[in-house]
Backbone as CSV, one residue per row, in Angstrom:
resi,resn,N_x,N_y,N_z,CA_x,CA_y,CA_z,C_x,C_y,C_z
1,ASN,-42.238,-8.577,-37.970,-42.624,-8.128,-39.295,-41.443,-8.292,-40.232
2,GLU,-41.746,-8.452,-41.512,-40.690,-8.624,-42.498,-41.119,-7.992,-43.814
3,SER,-40.134,-7.358,-44.494,-40.384,-6.770,-45.798,-39.413,-7.355,-46.813
4,ASN,-39.915,-7.739,-47.983,-39.042,-8.219,-49.044,-38.308,-7.086,-49.731
5,SER,-38.682,-5.860,-49.434,-38.030,-4.690,-50.010,-37.395,-3.870,-48.891
6,SER,-38.003,-2.767,-48.486,-37.452,-1.883,-47.455,-38.504,-1.580,-46.391
7,GLY,-38.006,-1.200,-45.210,-38.909,-0.829,-44.121,-39.563,-2.024,-43.461
8,GLY,-38.769,-2.820,-42.752,-39.300,-4.022,-42.106,-40.419,-3.744,-41.115
9,GLY,-40.299,-2.662,-40.346,-41.327,-2.330,-39.364,-42.209,-1.164,-39.781
10,LEU,-41.608,-0.129,-40.380,-42.336,1.088,-40.709,-41.715,1.731,-41.944
11,TYR,-42.543,2.058,-42.937,-42.091,2.698,-44.175,-42.821,4.032,-44.292
12,ILE,-42.054,5.139,-44.302,-42.643,6.478,-44.407,-42.044,7.150,-45.634
13,SER,-42.899,7.586,-46.580,-42.399,8.149,-47.816,-43.342,9.210,-48.366
14,ASN,-42.788,10.048,-49.202,-43.474,11.046,-50.015,-43.636,12.396,-49.334
15,GLN,-43.602,13.407,-50.190,-43.737,14.787,-49.768,-45.054,14.977,-49.019
16,ASN,-45.035,15.843,-48.023,-46.196,16.165,-47.187,-46.648,14.994,-46.323
17,THR,-45.777,14.006,-46.129,-46.058,12.932,-45.192,-45.340,13.293,-43.903
18,ASP,-46.099,13.755,-42.909,-45.470,14.258,-41.691,-46.198,13.796,-40.421
19,PRO,-46.278,12.485,-40.215,-46.917,12.002,-38.991,-46.052,12.282,-37.764
20,THR,-46.689,12.300,-36.604,-45.991,12.410,-35.327,-46.218,11.124,-34.550
21,PHE,-45.125,10.550,-34.055,-45.177,9.328,-33.250,-44.630,9.641,-31.862
22,ILE,-45.389,9.324,-30.820,-44.958,9.514,-29.443,-45.011,8.157,-28.746
23,ASN,-43.892,7.787,-28.082,-43.790,6.491,-27.394,-43.984,5.316,-28.361
24,LEU,-43.152,5.261,-29.383,-43.213,4.200,-30.383,-42.075,3.216,-30.151
25,SER,-42.371,1.918,-30.229,-41.360,0.866,-30.190,-41.402,0.102,-31.501
26,VAL,-40.234,-0.063,-32.128,-40.098,-0.810,-33.374,-39.058,-1.892,-33.090
27,ILE,-39.526,-3.126,-32.885,-38.663,-4.189,-32.357,-38.822,-5.466,-33.181
28,GLY,-37.680,-6.079,-33.515,-37.666,-7.417,-34.108,-38.149,-7.515,-35.540
29,ASN,-37.813,-6.525,-36.370,-38.243,-6.518,-37.770,-37.078,-6.831,-38.693
30,GLU,-37.396,-7.252,-39.934,-36.373,-7.573,-40.921,-36.741,-6.982,-42.273
31,SER,-35.698,-6.580,-43.007,-35.887,-6.051,-44.351,-34.833,-6.650,-45.275
32,ASP,-35.262,-7.119,-46.446,-34.304,-7.600,-47.433,-33.538,-6.443,-48.061
33,GLY,-34.080,-5.238,-47.977,-33.415,-4.043,-48.493,-32.902,-3.189,-47.358
34,SER,-33.294,-1.925,-47.322,-32.843,-0.968,-46.316,-33.928,-0.728,-45.265
35,GLY,-33.487,-0.247,-44.104,-34.430,0.093,-43.044,-35.039,-1.126,-42.388
36,GLY,-34.229,-1.864,-41.639,-34.752,-3.044,-40.945,-35.896,-2.701,-40.015
37,GLY,-35.753,-1.591,-39.277,-36.827,-1.130,-38.401,-37.714,-0.103,-39.089
38,ILE,-37.084,0.987,-39.547,-37.813,2.122,-40.133,-37.046,2.623,-41.352
39,ILE,-37.772,2.965,-42.422,-37.182,3.731,-43.519,-37.994,5.006,-43.691
40,ILE,-37.274,6.130,-43.856,-37.897,7.447,-44.070,-37.269,8.009,-45.339
41,ASN,-38.088,8.296,-46.369,-37.543,8.844,-47.612,-38.587,9.654,-48.355
42,GLY,-38.261,10.073,-49.576,-39.212,10.761,-50.449,-39.730,12.073,-49.915
43,GLN,-38.894,12.852,-49.220,-39.235,14.163,-48.682,-40.227,14.109,-47.524
44,ALA,-40.325,12.984,-46.855,-41.186,12.881,-45.669,-40.542,13.628,-44.496
45,THR,-41.362,14.147,-43.607,-40.860,14.903,-42.455,-41.559,14.468,-41.161
46,PRO,-41.449,13.203,-40.792,-42.093,12.753,-39.559,-41.365,13.258,-38.309
47,ILE,-42.077,13.223,-37.194,-41.515,13.548,-35.886,-41.672,12.323,-34.997
48,PHE,-40.572,11.950,-34.340,-40.584,10.853,-33.376,-40.136,11.397,-32.031
49,ASP,-40.923,11.180,-30.988,-40.549,11.573,-29.632,-40.737,10.365,-28.726
50,THR,-39.671,9.958,-28.085,-39.614,8.770,-27.231,-39.807,7.529,-28.111
51,LEU,-38.679,7.088,-28.649,-38.644,6.024,-29.646,-37.671,4.936,-29.211
52,ILE,-38.075,3.680,-29.353,-37.192,2.541,-29.155,-37.136,1.769,-30.465
53,VAL,-35.918,1.577,-30.982,-35.695,0.797,-32.198,-34.657,-0.263,-31.828
54,ARG,-35.100,-1.523,-31.738,-34.226,-2.570,-31.200,-34.413,-3.895,-31.939
55,ASP,-33.296,-4.620,-32.089,-33.312,-5.982,-32.636,-33.899,-6.053,-34.047
56,ASN,-33.560,-5.087,-34.882,-33.993,-5.093,-36.274,-32.800,-5.417,-37.165
57,GLU,-33.083,-5.880,-38.397,-32.002,-6.244,-39.295,-32.365,-5.891,-40.738
58,ALA,-31.381,-5.286,-41.447,-31.534,-4.981,-42.873,-30.403,-5.653,-43.630
59,ASN,-30.724,-6.316,-44.724,-29.680,-6.925,-45.552,-28.811,-5.870,-46.212
60,SER,-29.362,-4.683,-46.445,-28.605,-3.599,-47.053,-28.168,-2.614,-45.967
61,SER,-28.734,-1.428,-45.908,-28.290,-0.398,-44.971,-29.403,0.002,-44.002
62,GLY,-28.976,0.661,-42.915,-29.937,1.129,-41.925,-30.600,0.003,-41.164
63,GLY,-29.821,-0.728,-40.385,-30.388,-1.835,-39.612,-31.532,-1.393,-38.717
64,GLY,-31.348,-0.261,-38.033,-32.412,0.304,-37.209,-33.278,1.272,-38.000
65,ILE,-32.617,2.322,-38.549,-33.324,3.373,-39.299,-32.523,3.742,-40.537
66,GLU,-33.198,3.862,-41.665,-32.628,4.372,-42.919,-33.317,5.687,-43.231
67,ILE,-32.516,6.769,-43.428,-33.054,8.082,-43.801,-32.374,8.475,-45.104
68,ASN,-33.139,8.591,-46.200,-32.519,8.919,-47.478,-33.468,9.698,-48.374
69,ASN,-32.923,10.232,-49.454,-33.642,10.922,-50.513,-33.784,12.409,-50.202
70,TYR,-33.326,13.241,-51.117,-33.277,14.695,-50.940,-34.575,15.260,-50.376
71,GLY,-34.421,16.143,-49.382,-35.566,16.819,-48.796,-36.257,16.044,-47.690
72,THR,-35.709,14.912,-47.306,-36.279,14.124,-46.207,-35.646,14.626,-44.917
73,ASN,-36.447,15.227,-44.027,-35.911,15.916,-42.860,-36.663,15.561,-41.576
74,PRO,-36.561,14.332,-41.126,-37.277,13.953,-39.903,-36.650,14.567,-38.648
75,ILE,-37.440,14.592,-37.589,-36.973,14.982,-36.258,-37.125,13.757,-35.368
76,ILE,-36.016,13.354,-34.745,-36.045,12.209,-33.838,-35.441,12.661,-32.523
77,LYS,-36.206,12.525,-31.437,-35.686,12.931,-30.125,-36.067,11.906,-29.067
78,ASN,-35.193,11.807,-28.071,-35.407,10.896,-26.946,-35.568,9.457,-27.426
79,ALA,-34.504,8.940,-28.070,-34.576,7.608,-28.678,-33.424,6.726,-28.222
80,THR,-33.717,5.435,-28.126,-32.695,4.414,-27.935,-32.738,3.492,-29.140
81,ILE,-31.609,3.395,-29.824,-31.496,2.590,-31.032,-30.396,1.572,-30.755
82,SER,-30.800,0.318,-30.523,-29.824,-0.666,-30.039,-30.041,-2.053,-30.639
83,ASP,-28.924,-2.783,-30.705,-28.939,-4.193,-31.097,-29.512,-4.420,-32.492
84,ASN,-29.242,-3.501,-33.403,-29.669,-3.623,-34.795,-28.478,-4.020,-35.655
85,LYS,-28.757,-4.623,-36.834,-27.698,-5.071,-37.727,-28.010,-4.662,-39.160
86,ALA,-26.957,-4.225,-39.866,-27.073,-3.923,-41.299,-25.974,-4.653,-42.040
87,GLY,-26.292,-5.228,-43.197,-25.301,-5.891,-44.021,-24.339,-4.908,-44.660
88,ASN,-24.738,-3.636,-44.738,-23.895,-2.614,-45.345,-23.718,-1.466,-44.350
89,ASP,-24.122,-0.252,-44.693,-23.848,0.932,-43.880,-24.911,1.176,-42.811
90,GLY,-24.456,1.695,-41.659,-25.369,2.156,-40.618,-26.100,1.056,-39.887
91,GLY,-25.408,0.395,-38.974,-26.085,-0.626,-38.168,-27.237,-0.054,-37.367
92,GLY,-27.013,1.111,-36.741,-28.070,1.795,-36.004,-28.889,2.696,-36.912
93,ILE,-28.198,3.671,-37.532,-28.856,4.625,-38.440,-27.978,4.826,-39.667
94,ASN,-28.585,4.860,-40.845,-27.904,5.249,-42.074,-28.565,6.517,-42.597
95,ILE,-27.755,7.566,-42.788,-28.250,8.866,-43.258,-27.524,9.173,-44.564
96,ARG,-28.291,9.393,-45.675,-27.617,9.610,-46.964,-28.489,10.381,-47.957
97,ASP,-27.849,10.841,-49.001,-28.507,11.411,-50.182,-29.299,12.687,-49.930
98,GLY,-28.640,13.691,-49.355,-29.226,15.023,-49.292,-30.324,15.227,-48.278
99,VAL,-30.210,14.585,-47.149,-31.219,14.756,-46.099,-30.664,15.609,-44.967
100,LYS,-31.556,16.159,-44.153,-31.137,16.972,-43.013,-31.988,16.619,-41.786
101,PRO,-31.775,15.434,-41.241,-32.513,15.080,-40.036,-31.960,15.796,-38.813
102,THR,-32.815,15.970,-37.811,-32.408,16.515,-36.522,-32.559,15.407,-35.497
103,LEU,-31.441,15.028,-34.870,-31.424,13.959,-33.877,-30.988,14.543,-32.536
104,THR,-31.816,14.370,-31.504,-31.537,14.942,-30.190,-31.819,13.918,-29.101
105,ASN,-30.894,13.820,-28.141,-31.027,12.892,-27.009,-31.204,11.454,-27.492
106,ILE,-30.165,10.956,-28.164,-30.208,9.629,-28.778,-29.109,8.751,-28.174
107,ILE,-29.448,7.510,-27.890,-28.469,6.497,-27.526,-28.403,5.491,-28.666
108,LEU,-27.194,5.305,-29.212,-26.938,4.305,-30.249,-25.993,3.281,-29.631
109,ALA,-26.501,2.090,-29.325,-25.706,1.111,-28.585,-25.824,-0.290,-29.170
110,SER,-24.682,-0.960,-29.246,-24.607,-2.381,-29.604,-25.207,-2.688,-30.973
111,ASN,-24.974,-1.796,-31.930,-25.407,-2.008,-33.309,-24.220,-2.495,-34.134
112,GLU,-24.503,-3.160,-35.263,-23.453,-3.682,-36.132,-23.747,-3.337,-37.582
113,GLY,-22.694,-2.934,-38.302,-22.812,-2.683,-39.737,-21.456,-2.823,-40.391
114,TYR,-21.406,-2.863,-41.697,-20.124,-2.955,-42.394,-19.350,-1.644,-42.248
115,GLN,-20.019,-0.509,-42.475,-19.439,0.813,-42.255,-20.403,1.607,-41.396
116,GLY,-19.913,2.080,-40.249,-20.760,2.827,-39.333,-21.628,1.916,-38.491
117,GLY,-21.025,1.276,-37.504,-21.798,0.397,-36.632,-22.924,1.133,-35.933
118,GLY,-22.624,2.322,-35.391,-23.644,3.142,-34.749,-24.420,3.971,-35.752
119,ILE,-23.661,4.749,-36.548,-24.303,5.646,-37.513,-23.389,5.863,-38.712
120,SER,-23.980,5.900,-39.901,-23.279,6.204,-41.139,-23.903,7.454,-41.752
121,ILE,-23.037,8.398,-42.174,-23.492,9.656,-42.769,-22.771,9.796,-44.102
122,TYR,-23.536,9.945,-45.199,-22.984,9.759,-46.535,-23.580,10.755,-47.520
123,GLY,-22.730,11.422,-48.305,-23.207,12.252,-49.408,-23.031,13.740,-49.187
124,SER,-22.740,14.461,-50.279,-22.339,15.863,-50.200,-23.439,16.819,-49.722
125,SER,-24.667,16.523,-49.933,-25.741,17.428,-49.497,-26.451,16.890,-48.252
126,THR,-25.777,16.023,-47.536,-26.345,15.417,-46.334,-25.843,16.205,-45.129
127,ASN,-26.760,16.842,-44.393,-26.386,17.771,-43.335,-27.163,17.519,-42.037
128,PRO,-26.952,16.371,-41.407,-27.683,16.103,-40.176,-27.206,16.971,-39.012
129,ILE,-28.115,17.224,-38.078,-27.798,17.935,-36.848,-27.960,16.940,-35.708
130,LEU,-26.860,16.661,-35.012,-26.864,15.665,-33.943,-26.471,16.331,-32.627
131,THR,-27.353,16.251,-31.631,-27.136,16.905,-30.342,-27.404,15.927,-29.208
132,ASN,-26.477,15.884,-28.264,-26.580,15.024,-27.087,-26.774,13.561,-27.502
133,ILE,-25.759,13.022,-28.151,-25.798,11.663,-28.698,-24.744,10.811,-27.992
134,THR,-25.146,9.634,-27.529,-24.212,8.656,-26.973,-24.103,7.502,-27.949
135,ILE,-22.868,7.214,-28.373,-22.604,6.151,-29.339,-21.641,5.185,-28.670
136,GLU,-22.155,4.003,-28.269,-21.323,3.105,-27.470,-21.533,1.642,-27.832
137,ASN,-20.431,0.896,-27.752,-20.446,-0.562,-27.927,-20.973,-1.012,-29.291
138,ASN,-20.729,-0.214,-30.335,-21.115,-0.579,-31.696,-19.900,-1.171,-32.399
139,SER,-20.136,-1.893,-33.503,-19.022,-2.493,-34.222,-19.245,-2.454,-35.732
140,ALA,-18.110,-2.360,-36.454,-18.147,-2.320,-37.913,-16.757,-2.617,-38.456
141,TYR,-16.662,-2.827,-39.754,-15.373,-2.949,-40.422,-14.655,-1.592,-40.390
142,ARG,-15.366,-0.516,-40.778,-14.864,0.857,-40.697,-15.846,1.689,-39.887
143,GLY,-15.298,2.519,-39.027,-16.157,3.418,-38.242,-17.052,2.656,-37.290
144,GLY,-16.448,2.069,-36.274,-17.238,1.302,-35.307,-18.378,2.100,-34.714
145,GLY,-18.127,3.369,-34.376,-19.169,4.245,-33.848,-19.826,5.077,-34.930
146,ILE,-18.982,5.841,-35.672,-19.476,6.778,-36.686,-18.660,6.607,-37.968
147,PHE,-19.352,6.563,-39.107,-18.714,6.528,-40.424,-19.226,7.722,-41.220
148,VAL,-18.303,8.560,-41.737,-18.671,9.751,-42.510,-17.894,9.712,-43.818
149,GLN,-18.616,9.835,-44.978,-17.938,9.737,-46.273,-18.640,10.582,-47.336
150,TYR,-17.868,11.045,-48.311,-18.320,11.794,-49.487,-18.927,13.145,-49.155
151,LYS,-18.216,13.911,-48.344,-18.445,15.338,-48.114,-19.777,15.730,-47.465
152,PRO,-20.348,14.953,-46.588,-21.504,15.472,-45.865,-21.042,16.541,-44.881
153,LYS,-21.970,17.299,-44.333,-21.640,18.356,-43.370,-22.466,18.174,-42.095
154,PRO,-22.165,17.133,-41.328,-22.901,16.949,-40.079,-22.477,17.975,-39.036
155,THR,-23.393,18.338,-38.159,-23.100,19.178,-37.006,-23.245,18.318,-35.767
156,PHE,-22.138,18.147,-35.032,-22.121,17.337,-33.816,-21.995,18.249,-32.598
157,THR,-22.908,18.127,-31.638,-22.841,18.873,-30.386,-23.093,17.911,-29.231
158,ASP,-22.181,17.891,-28.262,-22.299,17.021,-27.082,-22.452,15.554,-27.479
159,ILE,-21.416,15.034,-28.121,-21.399,13.652,-28.593,-20.426,12.850,-27.738
160,SER,-20.842,11.667,-27.311,-19.985,10.752,-26.573,-19.807,9.486,-27.410
161,VAL,-18.548,9.155,-27.741,-18.232,7.984,-28.558,-17.341,7.083,-27.705
162,VAL,-17.895,5.938,-27.223,-17.228,5.130,-26.208,-17.296,3.641,-26.550
163,ASN,-16.171,2.953,-26.445,-16.105,1.487,-26.534,-16.653,0.914,-27.836
164,ASN,-16.434,1.588,-28.946,-16.823,1.063,-30.251,-15.636,0.334,-30.870
165,ILE,-15.894,-0.600,-31.771,-14.832,-1.420,-32.345,-14.950,-1.436,-33.869
166,ALA,-13.808,-1.226,-34.542,-13.715,-1.410,-35.993,-12.671,-2.486,-36.255
167,SER,-12.997,-3.444,-37.090,-12.026,-4.479,-37.415,-10.956,-3.970,-38.376
168,SER,-11.188,-2.792,-38.984,-10.186,-2.173,-39.855,-9.838,-0.791,-39.304
169,GLU,-10.449,0.272,-39.823,-10.077,1.632,-39.436,-11.185,2.338,-38.668
170,GLY,-10.776,3.226,-37.773,-11.708,4.111,-37.074,-12.593,3.425,-36.068
171,GLY,-12.007,2.962,-34.983,-12.808,2.305,-33.945,-13.946,3.175,-33.452
172,GLY,-13.654,4.447,-33.198,-14.692,5.387,-32.767,-15.333,6.089,-33.948
173,ILE,-14.477,6.788,-34.722,-14.971,7.606,-35.835,-14.070,7.420,-37.052
174,TYR,-14.670,7.281,-38.226,-13.957,7.205,-39.500,-14.527,8.282,-40.409
175,ILE,-13.656,9.203,-40.887,-14.085,10.270,-41.794,-13.216,10.239,-43.031
176,GLN,-13.865,10.202,-44.209,-13.130,10.175,-45.482,-13.847,11.057,-46.490
177,ASN,-13.072,11.817,-47.243,-13.650,12.671,-48.267,-14.091,11.852,-49.449
């Protein structure tokens, strides 16, 4: 699948949009904008349980998944997000602009982005909760595994950051105010 805008595989938007997906695979999609595999925005609150997001590409951000726009609070659990590419932030996942997603039991592996090969977290009102996350073998210019910028307040519990590469700063984790 391909989108000339955003959400190559799946686009979820707008308040009171709260579907539940169980055993979903989003593979081999492209987006000229953000969210090569999935984009979630506009105050949507979907639930994903047992999710595979692989081999997707976004020219902008969120090669695998893009989560943005104030009040967008998805729940993602038991997911493997791998082999995705973003031209900008968040090869695996890009989280920005006042969202509070809950991510549990996630593997982010072999993703590529300019900032945040595995995951990028951006913006002052962005407060993701990340529990039991493995971030491995991702690559980026900054923050090979994790990129954090502009005062977000992520909560990290039981995080493993292994074998990530940055061609500039922060092979594992890059944090900047």
